N, C-alpha and C positions, 0 to 999 in steps of 0.2 A: 627503395631504404628504407626501414623504419624510422619512424621517427619516436621522440621521447615518449610523445603521449601512449605510443604500441609499447616502447621496451616499457611503462610503469607496466601495461594492461597486461603482458606477458606475466611481472613482477606479481600483481595482485592475485591475477587469480590460479598462482603457481607452478605455472608449463617456463617457470626457470627462476632457481632462486641464489649463481653467482654467474661474473659477468661473464664466466667459460661458457653456461647456457644459454645464455645469449647469443654470444658467440656462432655457436652451434645451430640456435635455431631460427637464428635470422639469417646466420649466412654472412653476417658484415665483420671486418677484419676488426678486431680487438682491440685497434687504438681507436676507429667510431665508436665501439659502444661502455668505452671507458669516457669517452667526450658524454656521452647522453645522460651516462650514466651520473656522472660528475653534476653536470646538471639540474639532474630530479633530487639527488643529494643537497645540493646545497640549495635549491627551493623548500625544501623541506617537506618533499612526500616522500622520501625514499631512505633510510639509513643504513647501513653496513656493519655487521658486526661480528666477529670472530663467532665461532660453533663449538673452539675447547677442544675439538674433536680431531685432534691431523695424529695420522701415519708416518710421523715425521720432517720434519722439514716447519717450512712456517705455517698455521694456523690454512685451513679453508674461513672462507669470509662471506658472509652468508647474506642479498640483499633481499630485504622486505619493505614494509609498507610501516615510512614511520605515525606509527598511531597512538603514539603519545603525546605529538603534536598537531595531529587533526581528529575530528571529529565532526557529529553534526544532530541535528535536534531533530524526532520524528512528530509527529504530533496527531493524533487522532481524534477530531472533533465530530460528537454523536448531538443527537440531540439535549441529549443530558448531560453526557457526562463532556470531559473533557481528559485524556489521557499523550501522556509528559514523555520524553523516552530519550538518552544522552547516548547516542554510537559514536566507536571509535570506527574509520576510513574501514578498516577491519569487519566491520559491522558485529561485535562484540555490544553486547548491550551491558553498560555500565549505570545506569540507577535511574532510576522512573518512578513515575506515579502517576495515578486518575486521581480525578476530585467529581466530587459532579459540578454542575453549571450548564446553568440554560443558553445552548445555542443563540434565545431571543433576544439576552439581556443586551445582542449585538455587537457592532465588532471592535468599538474599543473597549467596552471592557472586557470582552471575550481575549482580545491581538495583548492586553497589560496581561489578563491571567498568566499565558503562553511566558511570558517575558520572565515576571515575576517567576517560573517555574522554571527556566532554564537555567537562571542565577543560581535556584537553589540548590538543583540537580549537579551543577558545575561546580558547586562548591561539594557535595558534596563527594563528588569522584574526582576531587582534588585536579579539577581543570580551568586551564583560563579560558578566560572569555571570547582570545585572539583564538585559541582553536576550537573557535567553532564555525568549519566554513561556510556549512551551509544547513538552510530549516525546511526540512521538507509536512506540507501540515495535508491533510484529508479533512476537507468539509464534505458533509452529507447535502449537498445538491451539487446542481450543473453548474461546471466551471470550464469558462476558456484557459486552454491549459496557458497558448503562451502566453497571457496576459496575468494569467491567474485568478482574474475577477469572477465571482461566482457570479450565473446566469440568470435572474428568474430564479433564484431558489425556494421553492413554497416552504417549502419549514426555518428559512432564515430571513424574519423580513427586518429590511434595514441592512443586509448585503449584500443587497445586488449589486454590482460592480464594483462593488467595494476592492480599492487598490489594495488588497492585502498585503501582497509583498514591499509595497512603498514602506509600511508602518514600520518592520525592521529593519529594508536597507537604508533608511533613512538617520537612522539611526545605529548600524554597524557594517562595519561592510566584510557582511558577504552574503550569499544569493537566498533566495526565498522558493521554492517550486510549492505552486499548489495545486492538487488533483483532490476530485468525484474518494470519497471516504471507501468504496467499493475496486477500487480502480489500486488502492494502497495495500487494502487487506489480499486485495489478491497477489502482489507484490509479497507481500508478508507471506502468505502463503504459500509462496513454489520457493521460496527462499529461508523460512523459518519453518515450516509446515512438517509432514512425511511424503502428502501429493508430491513428485518428479513425474511431473507434466509439461511438454512442450505447449499443448494443447489442451486449455481449462477456462472452463467456464467457474467463477466464484459467486455465487445469489448467496449477497446477503438479504436477511427478511428479518427485520424491525420492525421498527414503525413503519417503514416505509422497504420495496422491496428497488435492490440494484444487482447488476448483472457488472461484476471486473472479467476482459475476454487476455488471455493471454493464447495471442496466435505467432507459432513460432521463437518459441520459449520471449516472446517480450511482448512487451504490454502495447494493443490496441486499443485506441482513445478514440478513432474516425480522423475527421476535418476537421472537426471545431472544440471534440471531445465529450462528445454529446455520445459514446457509441454507449450499447450496454444498460438505455437509461430504460428496464424494460419495467418498470412498473408500472408502466406507461401503457402499456402493450392494452387493447382493449380481451377482453371477454367476452364472451359471446353472451346472450343474454341476466347482464347485469347493467344493463342500464340505468336503471334506477339509484344504483349504485354511485355516489356523488363522489368524482375526487375533490382534493384540495387545489387541484395542478385547475380545473377550471369544467374541465370536461368529464365524462361521465363512463362506467362500467371496463374504469382500469383495472388492473391488476392489481394494484398496493390498494385500491379502492374495499376490493375483497377479500386479500388474502392477506392485508399486511397488519401487524400485530396489535394497531390501534382501530383498525376494522374489528377485529374479531371481539377486539376489551363490547366496542358499542354493540356488539350483538350478545355478547352474556350478558350484557349492564339491562339492555334492553328484555332478555329474559327474568330478568334478576335476580342476578348472578352477579354479583359485586366484581369488576374487576376495572383499572387505572388506568391498564398503558399493556404492553405485550407482556414484559414481565409476568406483572399480575395472571394472566391465560396461562406461562410456562408451569407458576407456581399451580393455579385451577386442573392444569394436568397432569401434576407427579403425583397428587394428591388424587386421583381418579377420580376427576367429577365427568363425567358423565358425555355433558354438553361439550366440556371444552375438550373433549376426546375427538368427538364428531368435529368442530369446528375446524382442530389442525387437522384435521383429517382431509376433513374438502379444502382445505386449503393447500396441504400438501395436492391435492390432485387440480385446483386451478392453476397453481405454481406450474405441475408437470405438466400440461395444457400446454403450455407457452413453451415450456423448455423444451417439448419434444418438437418443434418445430427449428427453432435453438440446434438440435440436434444432426438434425436432418441437413440441415443449412452449413453449418459450421463441422460439428463430426468432429464433437471434440474427445479426450481419452478418457480426463473426469471430470467432473460437475461437484465441486463441493459446496456447501451448504455454510454458512456462517449467520452473526447476526443474535440480537435477542432469542428469537423466536428458535432457532440451531441448538437451544439445549429442549428445544421437544422432538429431538429429532427421529424419534424411534417410531411417531407415531405420522408426523411431519414429513419425512421422506420416505414412512411408504407409503406414502400417496403421492409422491412426486413421483416414485421410483413404477408407481403402479398404472403412472399415466404415458408414462415415458419409455416403457418397454412394448406399451401395447400400439401404442401411435407412431416408432422414428421405422426407420427402417431396420433392418436385421441386423445388414453389415454395419452400419452405424453406432448398434448399440451391444456389437457383438464384447467388445472387452471397453466397454467402457464401464467406472466406474461411479458410483452415487455414491460422496460419503460427504458426515459431517466434516466441522474443521480442527484440524488437531494445533492451529498457530497458540490457540489463546487469547485469553481475551486482552493481550498487549501486540497479537498480530497485525494488529492497524496503526498504530504507531509503529513497528518496526518496518512496516511497512514502508510508512511515510522516511521515515530515516533511511532504507533503499531506497528510494528514491531520489533521495539526497546523495548520497551513496555515487550509484550508479552516474550521475550529473556530475559530479565533482572527480570521478575518474577516466570521467568519457577519451577517451585520447585526442580528439577534436577540442575538445577544450581545454586539456591542459596544455595539447599547441599551440591555441590561441595567447593563453596566459605565459604562457615562459615565450613567448613571442613577444606579449606586452609588456613584459618584466625587464626583456634588453631591450629593449625598445627607452626605458626609462621608466613605465606608466605605473602604477600603481599595480601591486599582487595583488592578480586575481584566479589563484585556480581555484574555480570555487562552483 
C-alpha cells in the first residue's frame, strides 16, 4: 500500500494530479487516498486548487506541491566564488546571486556570507525564513557525504572535518546537505541542462579536475563519497609534476587550469589562473591553444579508461576551462575515440555544459529538493510529527 511519501512522489513527478488519479494509479480505496492527501495538506507539503475548467457540476480540484510555502537554498562554492540560489521545491529558481569569495577565508567567514545572502534572497523573493526546509552546498573538495564534513580538501585550508551542517542547524530548523561541487554540477546538468542521460560523466575542468557520476539516473558517490576524483589519477610520464595533494603526476597537476597558467607564465606569457588561460585561447595565443589541446588529450586519456569501464551515454565538460571547449574537447574526443572500445563510443556524446553558470547552485538546490521529497524522509517526518515531535519534513 502506498505511503504518504509515495503519494507525494506521484504528485511531485506529475504522475497523478487529482485524488481520482491517485486512486487509479495506486489501486487504493478513495477513502485511503483521501486520508493520505489530507495528511500531506495538513503538513503543508501539498495544496489542492480548483482548476476553473468545469464541464458541468463541481469544478475539478488539482493537487500540487505547496511551492509557496516550501523552498530550498542551493550553494555553489568554488575556489574564488560563491553563488547562492533560492528555489521552490518544484525546482523553480526564485532568486540567485554570485559574489567573488575566496574559500581560503575559512569556514566561519564563508558560511556567514552564505547565511547573509540567504536572508537577502528570501527578502527579494518575498518568502519567510520558515519556508526554507533545506540547504544544499557544493564545495571544491572531498566530502564525507553522511556527515557533510570536508576531508583533507587541498584548496580549503581550515576546512578539514569542519561540521558545515552544524553552522546552520544550530541556528535554524532545517537540514543541510554537503557534497563535492562536481556532484552538484552533475545534478544541475541532468535536471537543468539539455543532456538527458541516465549514465553520464560530468567533468569539471577548473583549477582542479573532478568528475560527477550519474549511474542509472542517480548520483553515484561511492562508499564514503570519494567517487569521481579523477584529478588525482596518475598521468604516465608526468612524474615531475608536483600536485597539491602531495603526490606527483596527477591529472590536475598536468591539465588543470592552474597548471596551464603556471606553464604559460614560465614561458613568459602572463597568466594568473585558468580564466586567464581561456582569455589567451580566445585571443588566439598559439602557446595557450597548444597547451589546452594537450590538456584535452591528457584528460581524454584518463576518460578513455572510464568510458571502457562505465560505458556512459554522455560526457559533459564544465568548469572555467570549458569556455575553451573548441580546443579542449577536440583533444578529449581525439583520445577517447582512439583508445576506447567501439561499442562504448558508438552512441557516446562529448559536449560542453549547457546548464550555465548557475548549474552548480541549481544542482545543490536539487540535492536539497530530492532529500525533502524522498518518500522515506517524508514518512519519517510525518510519523515524528504525529507522535508530537517537532516538524521535520526536510
